[in-house]
N, C-alpha and C positions, 0 to 999 in steps of 0.2 A: 279732475283730481281734487281731493279734499284739501281744505286750506291748511291743515296741520301737517301736511307732508311736503317734502322738498326732494328733488332729484339730486343724487350724488353719483358722479361717474367715477368708479374706482380706476386706479392706474394699473396698466398691464404689469403682471408680475407682482401684484400685491402680496405682502408678506404672509398673508393668510392663504395665499394661493387661489383666491377667488377668480373666476373667469371674468372677462370684460362684460360690462353691462351696467345697468343702473341699480343704485341702492337707495332706498327711500329712508330718510331720518326725520324724526319729529323735530319741531322747533326746540322742545325741551332737551332732547338729546344733544342737539347742536350747542345749546347754551352750556350744557354740562361739559361737553368736550372743550369748548373754548375756555371755560373756567379752569378746567384741569390743565390745559396748556399754559395758561397764565401762571398757575401755581407752580408748575414745573419750572418755568423760566425764573420765577422769583427764588425758588429753592436753589437753582443752579447759581444764581447771582450771590446768594448768601454763602454757599459752599466755596465759591471762588474767592469771596472776600476773606473767609476763614483761612483758606490756603495761603492767601497773600499775607495775612497777618502772621500765620505760623512760619511762613518762609522768612518774614522780616525778623521774627523773634529768633529763628534758627540762625539767620545770618548774623544777628547781633551776638548770640552766644558763641557761634563759630568764630566770629571775629575776636572775641575775648580769648577763647581757647587757643586760637591760632597765635595770638600775640604772646600768650604764656608759653606755648610750645616753642615759639621763636626764641624766647629767652634761654631755653635749654641749649640752644646752639651758639649762644654768645661765648666769647672768650671768658674763662672763669674770673679774670680780674674785672672785666666789665660787669659781669653778673654781680660780683661782690659790691661794686660801686653802686649799681642800681638798687640793691637791697638796702645798703646803708642810706641811700637817699630816701628810700621809702620810710625807714625808721626815723630819720631826721625830720621828714615831713610830718609824721605823726606827732613828734615832740613839738614842732613849730605850731601845730594846730591845737596844742594843749592837751593832747592825749598821751597816755602812758603806754608805750609799746612793751614794757616789761613790768606788768602788774606785780604787786607784792604778794597777792594771795588770790587763789581761786578755790572756792569751796567744792570739793569733790565728795559726792555722796556714796559712790561705789567705784571700785576699780573695773577695768574692762573685763578681766576674768570673772569677777563677781556678776557683772551685767550679763555676760553670756550664760553663766550658770543659772541665773535667776529667770531669764526671759526666753531662752532658746526653746523651751517646751511649752511656754504659755501663749505663744503667738502662732496663728495660722497664716499662711501666705496671704498677703494683702491686708492683714489686720493691723490696726493702729490702736495702742492703749493710751489714748490721749488724756485720760484722767490720772495717769501716773507720771510724775515728774522726777527725773534723775539728772545728775550732773556728773560728767566723766571728763577725763583729760588724757592726752597722749600726743604722739608725734604723727604727723601726716606723712604717709609713704606714697600715696597716689592720689591724684586729683583728676577728675574727668567731668566735663560739662555735657548736659543733655539739654541744650537751649540756655537762655539767659536766666531762667528762674528755677532750674533744677540742676544741682551739682552734687556729684558723688565724691566721697573721700574714703580712702582706707586709713584708718587710725589704729596705731599699735601702742600697746603699753604692757609691761610685764610678760612679753612674749606672745601676746594674744592680739589678733586683728579683729576690728569691728568696722562695719560700714557706716559712714555718716551719709544720710540721704537728706541733703539740704534743699528744702522746698520753700520757695518764696511765700507760699500761702500761709506758712506757719511762723514766718520770721517777721522782723520789723521792716520799716521803710528803708533802712540802710543795708538791705540784703546785698545789693550789687557792690556797694562800697566795701563791706566787710569781707565778702568772699573774693572780691577782685584783688585783694592784697595778699591772700593766703597762697603759699607755695609748698612744694614738697620739702619735707624736713622741718617745717614749722611745728612748734608745740602749741596746741590749742586746747581750750576748755569748751565744753559743749553742755548746754542745759536744754533738755528736751524730753521727749517721750519715746518709749520703745515701740517697736513694731517690726513688721517684715514687708519686704517688697513683694510685688506680685509673683516674682520668681521664687520667693521663699527665703530670701537672705535676711538674716537678723540685722536690724539697723537701729540707729537712733535718729529721730527726726528733730532737728534743733529748732528751738524757739530763740535761742541766743547762742552765738559763737564768738569766742573771745580769743584773740591772739595773745598768747602768754609769753612766748619767746620766739623771735624770728630766726630761722636758719639762714644766715647771711651768705654762706658759701653753697655752691652747687652740690647737692647731695648725689653721690653715685647712684645709678639706676639699677645696678645688678649686684649680686654677691661679689664681695671683694676676694680676689684670688691672689693678688700680689702680697707676698709675705712681708715685704718691706713696709708697705702701707699698714698692714694689719697689726704689726708689732709696734710701729712707731705711733700710730693713731688708733689705739685699741678701742676708743669710743666709736669710731666708724665701723670697726670689725663687729662690735657688739650690736650696733644699730642694724647692720645689714646681713650678718651671718648668724642664723639661728643655732648652727652647730657650735659656734664659739660660746654663745650664751649658755648652751646646755653643758659644755665642758666646765665652765666656771661654777655653775650651780652644782654639778657633781663634785667638783673639788671641795666646795663648802660642805657638802654632805659628808665627804670622807673625813675632813678635819673634825666636824662636829661628832661623827660617830666615834672616832678615836677618843675625843675628849670625854664624851659621855661614858664610853666603855671604861675608862680609867676612873672617872668620878664615881661610877657605880660600884667600883671595887676598892673603895677606901683610899684612893690616891688624892693628894692635895696639889692643886695647881699653883705654881709659884713663878716668880720672875727673877732672873739673875742679870748681872751687868752685861751690857753689850761691848763695853770697852774695858780692857785689862792691861795691866803693866807687863804681863807675861802671856804669850800665846800658847796656853796650855789646853789640855782636854782632848786633843786629837792630833794625828800626824798630818799636818797641812801647812801650806805657806800662808801667812797671815797678811792682812792689810794693815798698814801703819798709818796712824793719824797723830795729831798733836794737840795736847791740852794746854791752851794758852795760860790759864790761871796758874796751873801747876808747873808750867814750863817743862813739860814732860811728854816724850813720845809714848804713845799707847797703841795697843793692838785691838782691832775689831775681833770679837770672839770667833774662834773657829768651832767651838762647842761649849756648852754650859756644864760639862760633866763634873769638873772638879768642884764647882760651887754647889751643885746638887748633892754630891756626896758629903760635903761639909754640913749640909742641912741634915742628912741622915745621922751624922756624928752628933748633931745637936738634938736629936730625938724626934725629928719628923721622919717617921719610918717609911712612909710611902709618898714620894713627891714626883711630880712631872712638870715639864715645861714644853709648850709648843711655841716656837719662835724662830727668828731668823738667825742664820749662821753665815759667816763671811769667809771665803777662801780665795786667796789671790792666785788663782790657777787658770787653766785654759777654759775657753768657751767652746762648747761643741754641742752635739745633739742631746747629751745627757748631763751636761755641766753648765751651771750659771754661777757667777761669782757670789751671789747671795741666794740662799735657798732656805726652805722651811723644813724643820725637822721636829720630831717629838722625841724627847728623852725622858725616861722614868727610872727610878731607883727604888728597890723594895728590900727592906731589911729582912733577914732570915730566909731569903730565897737563894737558889743557885741557878746555874745555867740550864739544868734539866727542867726546873720550874718554868724558866723563860721559854724553853722550846714548846712546852705544852700551852703556855699562855699565848705565844705567838701563833701557833696553829689555830687556836680558837678565835683569836682576834681577827686575823687575816681572813680566815675562811668565812666567819660570820659577817665580816664587812662586805665581802664579795657577794654573799647571798642576800644581804639586805638591799643591795643596789640592783642586782640582776635576777634575784629569785632563784638562783642556781649556783652551784659551785663551779660550773664550767662556763667559760667565756670564749668568744671568738675575737681574734685580733688580726690586723693586717700588718705583718712584720716589716713590709717594705713601704708602708704608707697607705692611707685610705684610698688613694687613686689606683692602687694595685689590686688585681683580682685575687691574689694569693691570700689565703687565710690559714691560721693555725688555731687549734683549740688549746687552752690552758685549763688544767683541772686543779682546783683548789681543795679538793676533797681531802680532809685530814685522815691519817697522819701524813706528813711530808717526808720525802726521801732524805737520807742523811749520808754524808761522806766525811770521813776523817781525812783532813787535808793532806798531810804528808804521805800517809799510807796510800790514799787513793791516787795521788800524783805518781808515786812509785809504780803502782800497778798499771796506770795508764801508759807510762813511758817504758815499762818493763825494765826499770833501773832500780838499783839499791840506793836509797836516799841516805844522806849523811845523818849520823846520830846526834852529834853535838853541834847544833846550829850556831853556837857562839864561837866556834873555832875557825882558824884561818883555813883549815882543810875543807870545812864545809863551804866556805865562800868560794874556794878554788873549784870544788866539785860542781857547784851551781853555775859558775862561769862556763865550765866545760859543757854542762848540759845545755845551757842557752845557746852556745856556739854550735853544738851538735845538732840541735833541733831548730836552729835558725830563729831563735826567739830574741828579738831586739830589746836591749836594756841600756838606756843612756847612762852616762856617768852622773853621779857616783854609783858604782856597781856594789852597793851594800848587799849583804845577805838578804835582808828583808825585801829590798827592791827586786832582786833576782828571783826570789821565790814567788813574789807577787806576780811577776810577769809570766812565769811558768804556769802558775795556777790559772791566770787569765786565759792563756792560750790553750790549756788542755783540760781544765775542769769546768770553768765557768761556761764554756761553750756548750756544755751538755745539760745546762740547767734551764730548760724551757719551763717545765712544771716546777712548782715550789721545791727547792732543795736547800737543805742546811749543809754548808761546808763548815766543818767543826774542827776543834782541837788545833788552833794555830800555834806555831812555835812562840816561845817567850820573846824572842828577838823581834817579832812582829807585833807584840801586844804588851807594851810596857805597863799598862794599867790593869791587865787581867791576872787572875790568880792562877797559880800553877795547877796542872792537871793532876788529879789524885792517882791516876793509873798509867799515864804516859809521861815519862821523864822528859823534861825540856819543852813540853807543850803546855798550853793553857786551856782552861775551861771557857772557851770562846766559840761562837758560831756567827756566821753571816748567812742570811737568807737570800737566795738568788731566785728571781722569777724572770722569765723571758730574757735570760742571760745577763741580768742586771742585779746589782746588790740593792736590796730593799731594806733589810734590817741588819744591824750589827749589835751583838750583845755578849755579855760574859759575866762569870762570877768575878766580883770585884776583888782586887788585891787590897788587903787591909793591914798588911804588915808594914809598918813605916820603915823598918830597916831594909827590907827587900825592895820597897818602893824607891828608896834613895839609890839603891844599887841599879835598878832598872833605869831610872832617870840618868844616871851617870853613863851607862852604856848607850842610851839613846842620844845623849848630848854629844858623844864622840862622833856619831854619824852626822850630827848637825855641824860639828867642827870641820868635817871633811867635805862639806859643801852640800849635804842633803838638807835643804831648807824646809823640807816637809817633816823632818824628824822632830820628835817631841823634846821640849826643853825642860830643864829642872825647875820645879815649883816647890820651893822650900816651905811656903805658907801651907800648902796642901799637906806636905809631909808632917808638919807640926800638928795639923788637925788630926791626922791619923794617930798621933801619939796619945791623943785623948780617948782613942778607941772607936773604931768603926765596926759595928756589928757585922756578922756575915751578911753580905749584901750582893744582889744581882742588879746589873744595869742594862738598859736596852735603848736603842735608838732607831728610829725609822725616818727615811727620807720621804716626806709627804708629796714632794713634787714628782718623784719617780713613781710612787704608787698611783698618783693621779694620772700620769702618762699612760700607765698600763691599763687602768680601768676606764679611761676615755679613748683608748685606741689611738694614741698619738705617739709618734716616734721622735718628736723634738720637744725638749723641755720648754722651749719658747711658747709652745701652744698651750701650756698649762700655767704660765706666769702672766699675770695681767700686764705687767710692764717689764719685760725681759731686758737684760743689759744689751745696749746697742751702741755702736760707734756714732758719735754726734755728727749731724750733717754740718757741712761747712757753712759758716755765716759770712756774708760779704757786706758788711756795713749796715745790716738791718736784720729784722726778724727772719727766721727761717720760713720760706714759702711753704704753704700747705702742700704736701706731696700729692694730694688729690688733684691739684691744678696742673700737674706736669706729667701725670701718668695716665696713659690712654686706657690702661686696664680697668681703671676705676670709673670710666665714663660710660 
């Protein structure tokens, strides 16, 4: 046998399937194989060490994540105490947990618009530095040195991909104190994760304001919480945020529409010595300096018409009115209205103006004159279409009511006979009308039950009797009626308008009749305002006036059936306080957890 050969006996069942027998290997081949075996074992040792280190890191990160997750199960009071302790600890260490300023170079929506198309999956634009800020909605760790956050601001979400490689030595300390709900500032560079999600990779993360209370994890459904703590509703429910943005657009559209047509926006007093301008029950307040009871305004109408007397021919006001009446799905004690007055117009001009304003407003928001709403609420599957295509349907009030009932309506609405006839009609058709049963109230109830219920699409109910309209001018063609209309949409009044009464003598007579209703107990009847009558004696030009309830318009265009959904802070009965501050309702309502 040659010196360079050695005998090797293979094992039976060798993986190569060789039969039993001898295999001869050279010494060089043997050395090669031994070296390869040694290298394999060294590689296995290195990989085992890496796995051990990775497991250690994962255990450390998992431990931190588990500790944070455990906090979410704490009693809300204990959670609050822990967070306050964290803030106090920062103060004791000489750090400011509530910095005065953080320089933001762009908003999150601007960040998304700027970099969404500039980055490929896995690409990092490390040469670009930006700073953004927002509220943390989700935190999740992938080990001790990689933490993901969902950051939101201005209704847009962005991922923070916090990697210890790009941050300072205090990475663990900084990110260990951040929780859901905290407001943070981030300075870093844009990029995308390997899965393609746009992210910011922070070089610096700053706690700007700590969320001390436990932030609810899901959308808020409980209306009580949503109305009382609107800030939580806006944080957690995108639909609510969209509603109030739409509301702002509606108000701005109406304002711009009037400004562009030569109207001047003005402001009139919120407190008056007389509750004039509308038929409504007022709120009473007291002026200490004057030692005088005053009324919160129910409408700015009389002041605005006095401005027209003064020569401001087109004026409008968008503001709050106050009516001390019931709270229900469509009524709130304070509400927002727009009123305008235009010299040398009449109610026919107002009808055309209203059709154009309302239809163009709807089209500006939806891109169409037709909208779909849920009449029984958004949770219902039932939908109906409302068509705002002009012109709108018109009904003459008394004539249409008579035709609907198949009855002959009284001619002279100021007579006792008219009142008796309307009482009988209400009894015959089982229309309820509480005392005092004035002619105006009886007629209003009948119209509500038989005409308003047919006004799904925009409908003008016109030509109200004088007894219902003490500030409107008499109708040129219908004796005893006025040149007035109300616009109803989805069975609710949206606009009230009329040719203004400008005869001071007749105005005094109307006030006198209305005051009699007030004396009989109708505290919604209009009272006499002599100062206004005096202003009319200086001459009010032929004028038309118009008012829109912006809350109800917003309800309809945001598909809400409750006025509370479109008021940032609706009227609510106060929670009972027992010797201390009211506990946050989120700590006692499981719906929010």
